[in-house]
C-alpha positions as CSV (number, residue, x, y, z in Angstrom):
1,M,-100.0,-204.3,-56.6
2,S,-98.9,-205.3,-60.0
3,A,-97.1,-208.5,-59.0
4,V,-99.8,-210.9,-58.3
5,L,-99.8,-214.5,-57.2
6,P,-100.7,-216.8,-60.1
7,L,-104.1,-218.4,-59.8
8,E,-106.8,-220.0,-62.0
9,T,-110.1,-218.3,-62.5
10,G,-112.3,-218.7,-59.4
11,P,-113.6,-216.3,-56.9
12,S,-112.5,-218.3,-53.8
13,L,-108.9,-218.5,-54.9
14,E,-108.9,-214.8,-56.0
15,V,-110.0,-213.8,-52.5
16,E,-107.3,-215.9,-50.8
17,A,-104.7,-214.5,-53.1
18,R,-105.7,-210.9,-52.4
19,I,-105.6,-211.6,-48.7
20,V,-102.1,-213.2,-48.8
21,E,-100.8,-210.3,-50.8
22,G,-102.5,-207.8,-48.4
23,V,-101.1,-209.5,-45.3
24,A,-97.6,-209.6,-46.8
25,L,-97.8,-205.9,-47.5
26,A,-99.1,-205.1,-44.0
27,S,-96.4,-207.3,-42.4
28,A,-93.6,-205.5,-44.1
29,V,-95.1,-202.0,-43.5
30,E,-95.6,-202.9,-39.8
31,A,-92.0,-203.9,-39.4
32,H,-90.7,-200.7,-41.0
33,L,-93.1,-198.3,-39.1
34,A,-92.5,-200.1,-35.8
35,N,-88.7,-199.5,-36.2
36,L,-89.4,-195.8,-37.0
37,A,-91.6,-195.4,-33.9
38,E,-89.0,-197.1,-31.7
39,A,-86.4,-194.7,-33.0
40,G,-88.6,-191.7,-32.4
41,H,-89.1,-190.7,-36.0
42,I,-92.9,-191.0,-35.9
43,G,-95.4,-190.9,-33.0
44,L,-97.9,-193.5,-32.0
45,F,-97.9,-196.7,-34.1
46,P,-99.9,-199.6,-32.7
47,P,-98.9,-203.0,-34.3
48,A,-101.7,-205.1,-35.8
49,G,-100.1,-208.5,-35.1
50,R,-102.1,-211.5,-36.3
51,A,-105.2,-209.4,-36.5
52,R,-103.8,-208.4,-39.9
53,V,-105.6,-211.2,-41.5
54,A,-109.1,-210.3,-40.2
55,M,-108.5,-206.6,-40.9
56,T,-107.5,-207.3,-44.5
57,A,-110.3,-209.7,-45.2
58,A,-113.0,-207.5,-43.6
59,A,-111.9,-204.4,-45.6
60,L,-111.7,-206.4,-48.9
61,A,-115.4,-207.4,-48.4
62,T,-116.5,-203.8,-48.5
63,E,-117.8,-201.9,-51.5
64,P,-116.6,-198.4,-52.7
65,G,-119.4,-196.5,-51.1
66,D,-119.1,-198.1,-47.7
67,M,-117.5,-196.5,-44.6
68,L,-114.8,-198.2,-42.6
69,F,-114.5,-197.1,-38.9
70,G,-111.8,-198.3,-36.6
71,T,-108.9,-197.3,-34.3
72,A,-105.3,-196.5,-35.1
73,R,-104.6,-200.2,-34.9
74,D,-106.7,-200.9,-37.9
75,W,-104.4,-199.2,-40.4
76,V,-104.0,-202.6,-42.1
77,A,-107.7,-202.4,-43.1
78,A,-107.1,-198.9,-44.5
79,L,-104.4,-200.3,-46.8
80,A,-106.8,-203.1,-47.9
81,R,-109.5,-200.5,-48.5
82,G,-107.2,-198.7,-51.0
83,V,-105.2,-196.2,-48.9
84,T,-101.8,-196.1,-50.6
85,V,-98.5,-196.9,-48.8
86,D,-97.4,-193.4,-49.8
87,D,-100.3,-191.7,-48.1
88,L,-100.1,-194.0,-45.0
89,F,-96.4,-192.9,-44.5
90,L,-97.3,-189.3,-45.1
91,Q,-100.0,-189.5,-42.4
92,M,-97.7,-191.3,-40.0
93,F,-95.1,-188.6,-40.5
94,A,-97.9,-185.9,-40.2
95,R,-97.1,-184.3,-43.5
96,A,-99.2,-181.5,-45.0
97,S,-99.7,-183.4,-48.3
98,A,-101.3,-186.4,-46.4
99,S,-105.1,-187.0,-46.8
100,G,-105.6,-185.7,-43.3
101,G,-103.5,-182.6,-43.9
102,G,-101.0,-183.6,-41.2
103,R,-103.4,-182.5,-38.5
104,T,-104.9,-185.8,-37.3
105,L,-104.1,-187.3,-33.9
106,P,-100.9,-189.4,-33.9
107,G,-101.7,-192.8,-35.4
108,A,-105.1,-191.8,-36.8
109,V,-105.7,-192.5,-40.5
110,Q,-108.2,-190.6,-42.5
111,D,-109.1,-190.9,-46.2
112,P,-112.6,-189.4,-47.1
113,A,-112.3,-190.5,-50.7
114,R,-112.0,-194.1,-49.7
115,G,-114.4,-194.0,-46.8
116,V,-111.7,-194.6,-44.1
117,V,-112.0,-193.1,-40.6
118,L,-109.6,-194.5,-38.1
119,S,-109.5,-192.6,-34.8
120,A,-106.9,-192.4,-32.1
121,G,-109.1,-191.3,-29.2
122,A,-111.5,-193.3,-27.1
123,P,-111.1,-196.9,-28.2
124,A,-114.8,-197.6,-28.8
125,A,-116.2,-194.2,-29.8
126,H,-115.9,-195.0,-33.5
127,L,-118.4,-197.8,-33.0
128,L,-121.1,-195.2,-32.3
129,H,-120.1,-193.4,-35.5
130,A,-120.4,-196.7,-37.4
131,A,-123.9,-197.3,-35.9
132,G,-124.9,-193.7,-36.7
133,F,-123.8,-194.0,-40.3
134,G,-125.6,-197.3,-40.7
135,H,-128.7,-195.9,-39.2
136,A,-128.6,-192.9,-41.5
137,A,-128.0,-195.2,-44.5
138,A,-131.1,-197.3,-43.5
139,L,-133.3,-194.2,-43.2
140,R,-132.2,-192.9,-46.6
141,G,-133.8,-196.0,-48.2
142,G,-132.1,-196.2,-51.6
143,D,-128.7,-195.7,-50.1
144,E,-126.7,-198.9,-50.8
145,R,-123.9,-198.1,-48.4
146,V,-123.0,-200.0,-45.2
147,A,-120.7,-199.2,-42.3
148,I,-118.0,-201.5,-41.0
149,G,-116.8,-201.1,-37.4
150,L,-113.7,-203.0,-36.3
151,F,-112.9,-203.4,-32.6
152,G,-110.9,-205.5,-30.1
153,S,-112.0,-207.7,-27.2
154,A,-110.9,-205.1,-24.6
155,V,-113.8,-202.7,-25.5
156,A,-116.5,-205.3,-26.3
157,F,-118.4,-204.5,-23.0
158,S,-117.4,-200.8,-22.7
159,Q,-120.1,-198.1,-22.4
160,D,-119.5,-196.8,-25.9
161,A,-119.7,-200.3,-27.4
162,H,-122.9,-201.1,-25.5
163,R,-124.5,-197.9,-26.8
164,A,-123.4,-198.5,-30.4
165,F,-124.5,-202.2,-30.4
166,T,-127.9,-201.3,-28.8
167,L,-128.5,-198.4,-31.2
168,A,-127.7,-200.6,-34.2
169,G,-130.0,-203.4,-33.0
170,V,-132.9,-201.1,-32.2
171,A,-132.6,-199.0,-35.3
172,G,-131.9,-201.9,-37.7
173,A,-128.8,-200.0,-38.8
174,R,-126.9,-201.1,-41.9
175,V,-123.7,-201.9,-40.1
176,V,-121.4,-204.9,-39.6
177,F,-119.3,-205.0,-36.5
178,V,-116.1,-207.1,-36.7
179,A,-114.3,-208.2,-33.5
180,R,-110.6,-208.8,-34.3
181,G,-107.5,-209.8,-32.4
182,A,-107.0,-212.2,-29.5
183,D,-109.9,-213.4,-27.4
184,G,-108.4,-211.5,-24.4
185,G,-110.3,-213.7,-21.9
186,V,-113.6,-212.1,-22.9
187,G,-115.1,-215.3,-24.2
188,S,-118.2,-215.7,-26.3
189,L,-120.2,-212.6,-27.4
190,H,-123.3,-214.6,-28.3
191,R,-125.2,-214.2,-25.0
192,A,-124.6,-210.4,-24.7
193,A,-125.5,-210.0,-28.4
194,E,-129.0,-211.2,-27.6
195,G,-129.5,-208.1,-25.4
196,W,-128.1,-205.9,-28.0
197,G,-130.3,-207.3,-30.7
198,L,-127.4,-208.4,-32.9
199,R,-126.9,-211.5,-34.9
200,V,-123.5,-213.0,-34.2
201,V,-121.4,-215.1,-36.7
202,T,-118.2,-216.7,-35.4
203,V,-115.3,-217.4,-37.7
204,D,-111.6,-218.1,-37.2
205,G,-109.7,-214.8,-37.4
206,D,-106.7,-216.6,-39.0
207,D,-108.9,-217.8,-41.9
208,G,-109.1,-214.7,-44.1
209,G,-111.4,-216.4,-46.6
210,A,-113.9,-217.2,-43.9
211,V,-113.8,-213.7,-42.5
212,F,-114.3,-212.2,-46.0
213,R,-117.3,-214.3,-46.8
214,A,-118.9,-213.7,-43.3
215,V,-118.5,-210.0,-43.7
216,Q,-119.8,-210.1,-47.3
217,R,-122.9,-212.1,-46.3
218,A,-123.5,-209.8,-43.3
219,R,-123.3,-206.8,-45.6
220,D,-125.8,-208.3,-48.0
221,R,-128.1,-209.0,-45.0
222,A,-127.9,-205.5,-43.8
223,L,-128.8,-204.1,-47.3
224,A,-131.8,-206.5,-47.4
225,G,-133.1,-204.8,-44.2
226,K,-132.5,-207.8,-42.0
227,G,-130.4,-205.8,-39.4
228,P,-126.9,-205.5,-38.2
229,T,-124.4,-208.4,-37.6
230,L,-121.5,-208.9,-35.3
231,V,-118.8,-211.0,-36.9
232,D,-116.6,-212.5,-34.2
233,A,-113.3,-212.9,-36.1
234,R,-110.9,-213.2,-33.2
235,H,-108.1,-215.7,-33.4
236,G,-106.9,-218.5,-31.2
237,D,-103.6,-220.4,-31.4
238,A,-101.5,-219.6,-34.3
239,P,-101.6,-222.1,-37.2
240,A,-98.3,-223.6,-38.4
241,V,-99.0,-222.2,-41.9
242,P,-101.3,-219.2,-42.6
243,H,-104.6,-220.6,-43.7
244,D,-105.0,-218.6,-46.8
245,A,-101.5,-219.4,-48.0
246,L,-102.2,-223.1,-47.3
247,V,-105.3,-222.9,-49.5
248,L,-103.2,-221.6,-52.4
249,Q,-100.4,-224.0,-51.8
250,R,-102.8,-227.0,-51.9
251,A,-104.3,-225.7,-55.1
252,G,-100.8,-225.4,-56.6
253,R,-101.2,-221.6,-57.0
254,L,-98.6,-220.3,-54.7
255,S,-95.1,-220.3,-56.2
256,S,-91.8,-219.2,-54.7
257,E,-91.1,-217.1,-57.7
258,A,-94.4,-215.1,-57.4
259,E,-93.8,-214.6,-53.7
260,R,-90.3,-213.2,-54.4
261,A,-91.8,-210.8,-57.0
262,V,-94.4,-209.6,-54.5
263,D,-91.9,-209.2,-51.7
264,A,-89.6,-207.2,-54.0
265,E,-92.4,-204.9,-55.1
266,I,-93.4,-204.4,-51.4
267,R,-89.9,-203.4,-50.4
268,A,-89.7,-201.0,-53.3
269,A,-93.0,-199.4,-52.4
270,I,-92.0,-199.0,-48.8
271,M,-88.7,-197.4,-49.6
272,T,-90.4,-195.0,-52.1
273,A,-93.0,-194.1,-49.5
274,R,-90.3,-193.5,-46.8
275,S,-88.3,-191.3,-49.1
276,A,-91.4,-189.2,-50.0
277,A,-92.4,-188.8,-46.4
278,D,-88.9,-187.8,-45.4
279,G,-88.9,-185.1,-48.0
280,A,-92.4,-183.8,-47.5
281,A,-93.2,-180.6,-45.6
282,A,-95.0,-180.4,-42.3
283,P,-98.3,-178.4,-42.1
284,G,-97.7,-174.7,-41.6
285,P,-99.3,-172.6,-38.8
286,E,-101.7,-171.0,-41.3
287,T,-103.5,-174.4,-41.6
288,L,-104.5,-174.5,-37.9
289,P,-108.1,-173.1,-38.5
290,E,-108.8,-175.4,-41.4
291,H,-111.6,-177.9,-41.0
292,V,-112.5,-176.6,-37.5
293,R,-115.8,-175.1,-38.6
294,A,-118.2,-176.3,-41.2
295,E,-118.6,-174.0,-44.2
296,A,-122.3,-173.3,-44.6
297,A,-123.7,-172.4,-48.0
298,H,-125.4,-169.0,-47.9
299,E,-128.3,-168.3,-50.4
300,D,-128.9,-164.8,-51.7
301,R,-132.3,-163.6,-50.4
């Protein structure tokens, strides 16, 4: 975004400012897409709710070569990872010009160029993919990439999650799992993580700066060969003022004028994306066989 919140030089304030902007964008996009889904203009659209903070912060802590795995609910992380509002709308409207070619499952978001794979199938199968990617990255040695796997409490003890966590722990995979959303009555993940062989770090999911730094440290740890980490970034009771906005306010770096400028830019971006998606074409029947089979390279003998 070109309209940025004013802040002095300093990595901590820069992180909080990017999180506040990202959450503001996600909040406005969520409201618009939720209305479209309710009216039947688009298919499945799961709201992110307060998990927007943890999703945004976790994605911002990644590096360009990393892979982000999640479910359709993690579209917020896709935006923070660099997926444009235009492309998100094209994918939600299943348009041919979208990164997924308009052929992904409803609600799924794909962007190979930005390392984003959000599935709309089994709610924890993507964690196996994250563990597999992290295992492969560790085996390659010089590969400096890490997998990030976002998930909710409801799947923490599912079979797919158990397999993914166990594989990651045994193989020393370069992967960071991030639990986001409400606690859901699941409670602490520490005791179960001992059996999985995972290190657990617990942070407040409403504190984006804390989530960012926890994921960043876990990523560095994975690259150092010290194994995978599970960052428990679930949230509790809602704070009166969003934590990251409060940090900027106390530092005197969050002005009403800057907020209005950001909000105006967000509204313009959403309306532009909506207009482009409305006018874009759906995929034609000739695209049905595309990406079904891998194209193997044949050498002349």
